[in-house]
C-alpha angles and dihedrals in degrees: 000000000000135000110223129201137168143169127204111184144155117257137289088034111102110239090178091061089050095055091046089059092046093047092053092049092052097043094115089059093060124031097188125087113286115254118208138174126189139184143134150160139231091295107037136022119195145181128185127188145165140197113216127211100190115232106150133056089239089060086083085074094055098097097140146357118298111258112175120234092252088053088229096115133048111191134186114183140182102204150148112185121213095188097041098145092046092052091047090050091052092050090049091223096149117190090350089076092067089063098048130091120230091257090053091053089050090052090053088051093052090047091052100041110013112203090355089068094074093069089052094054114096114194138046116307148151118190145177117209124182117201100209092192093064106013092239117145122213124202122184143174135189120255094257095057090227095147119045129229128180134180143189123201130186140152090285098054149286128296129189135190138165092232133026096249091065089061094039087058088071114089094220094055110093118240099215136114124253105231095199092058091053092047091054088049094052095050091042091235112178094223120168094215133145089217118114131191088269123082111238094015122103133182133226104246116240111267092018140101125215125214123206112197109197089197092065103018089231128140119206130180126213131186112241096174107082104155122201106248098175108131116269106229114201126169101240140024089241088061090062091048091053095048094047090047093054091045091052093049091048092047092052093043089053091049092052095055111121091356096147130232098302118051123192134189140184110243124189129158089268129108097243100057089037091055093047096046098044093045093049090045092058094046093048092047089061086059093045090248132136135225126212111212119197125206124187118219131184119265117248118280140066120333128203117259110276130213113257094255094050129090125197099200113052096173097093092059092038089053090054090054091050092047092062091066120059093205096057121099112197119211122185116208129194121191118246099202139040130252093278097042094099100019093120088059094041097056090057098035109056104041091227132056113271109252098209112028091181091067096045097082096055094041090051090043089056091047089051093053093043089054089051086055091053089244115164099175130047128190119215137177102211098135096046096102089065097039123015104022106034103149097222095226085121083076089083097067092031092056093042091051092049092051094240092141098161092054089042090054094047093049093048093047091052092050090052093046090050091052094242094119143001120233092259087056091049092052094045095046087049098054103026098088091052098052123101114251097253093047089049092051092049094050094046089052090050090053090054101256108097108197121242110250110248085229090067094064091064133065094201120127114251097260092048092046094050091049090051092051092054090055115119110278125214120289089251090057091044092055092044096241113159106156121119096264093049093046091051092046090055092051091047095053106032096057111088116187097163102109092042092051092049091048091052091053093048095046105036101016089240123139107212112214127183115197088184086066092053108133097226091049093047092048091050093048090053090055099050110102106249094231089062089062090061097035115168088003096296113128112224089015096160095050093044088059094045091053098041093105094036106049132041119260089241089068097037095049101038117116092199124102127209119250109216118226092003087174092061094115095059091040088053091052090049090057093044094118090051092045090056091048092050093049091052091049089054090053091052095046102077101201090055094041091056091059103033126067096234091176091060090048092053090049092051090051091050094049100037109143120239116265095257096045120125087224089084087069089069110098091213090058089050089050090052098051110020096043114016100037101038094042091052091049090049091050098044091046089053092047092054090048093052092049093045091237120168096200 
């Protein structure tokens, strides 16, 4: 991984002094000596730098910034290629490619194809590229948003850094929160916006490239990831199983490249982590290497009532998966603190507010144990729901909407025969996405499951909530696309893990890698006809076959789903004093108090049910405390940290 930074200013401003400040602020993200290049003319002076934390064998060749042979382009890249050999072949570099770092290969691609290079780069990346012939600056990120990239532009120039603190080190960048960003966070709006929690700082959107034109001072963003979503038609179901199996193997192999001596992975009872862990175990076994799989379990004490299809402790099923592979060491981890136990550290550590504070204790507990095991690379399966393990039940409305009634009938009948649904469920799942909101709510209420109002999940005051709801939606929502492919596209592109991944590396020395977000795998998943995913009435039909010889039947056949952080209620009670202090801090910090309903927060604290109360089984109570309360505390705490407030 690499921390990037750059300044492009009008003389006599000292761009070199700016990058020196940014480099110092970003030191924890790159342990190696900083590398900087500078230049300029009568109109623009510039300086570009990076701090490398070596993670790949090819990083030995990263001994400077990437200047192309024609001297037109200067490139600094934070990149790990998944299709390195393929890119080198396209560039026709021959034996030279073996002596180039991944970032140098990317620089050659930019020199060859300019902006068109970004669509050809397979892997995770963020980059800064200066076209010295025109003065234009290109910034780009891969579609998964794995690597962060932020920028600030003003009349005096253009500044770029991987993480916000790089830009906040500059005296002319305001240190103030951006209220609209926090409002969107607190109502969980899926907004495709360049705004960040910092006033005056924007992000390059995942799957986009930004262009800074010094002649106009304007910055524009353009989407470079335009996946082919035309249906992939293969003769037999077995053909889909084969192609997915090969893609999964390739994605895991790419993630393992340069992973170091000790490899770790998250392992739950779900399909995504199971697919990643078992595939990695088989590949590592061929090399005589081992894998340490970590599973989080609830701490001892009362748990809230769970729905019949949920399980609190996933370690039993995870252990059965690990036991199938002789080279997997299974480590069970239980958090030692509650969601607010390390909030002071979190608000300074991650660069963005933490969306789910309940999950933070077990994630950090796993990181602590992984560091104890000297693990420098951790495999995850966070994007699998949108790619690898899509259930396929979305086929019902998709087929009905397309008028494929015979196939719809066949799919529905097979789901009923397999015991996955009753006919009432088939009909409801088929028409539900097409119903107007009021009709949907009325029917849900008549069926005895009144929906929780979206409003209840947010502590925003009414004006702030209304403004957040009017924020620009994603392009898929704007275009009214609600089929399976469009929904998954939105999930793939809106999620942005860049700052969190960078913080994990800086704090624990762990590089988080997600094979389920591999571009080849995701693009393949988007092209598989949705009815093939639920073939013969079996959800996840393809993945079940792929994993048949890798995972135990107890995992593949279970109809239970893990409930993350099932101990959240007792953890919340353990943090009750801290909760009260945070709520009062919100009331004293006027910018947050304007947005957040402090009176409602206080009322919730006063009326909080006891840990063993059956009230916690109410989804509305869960919405109040687990989501609305904790998310508002996360946002307000981060706002105060950004502003440097002591209240």
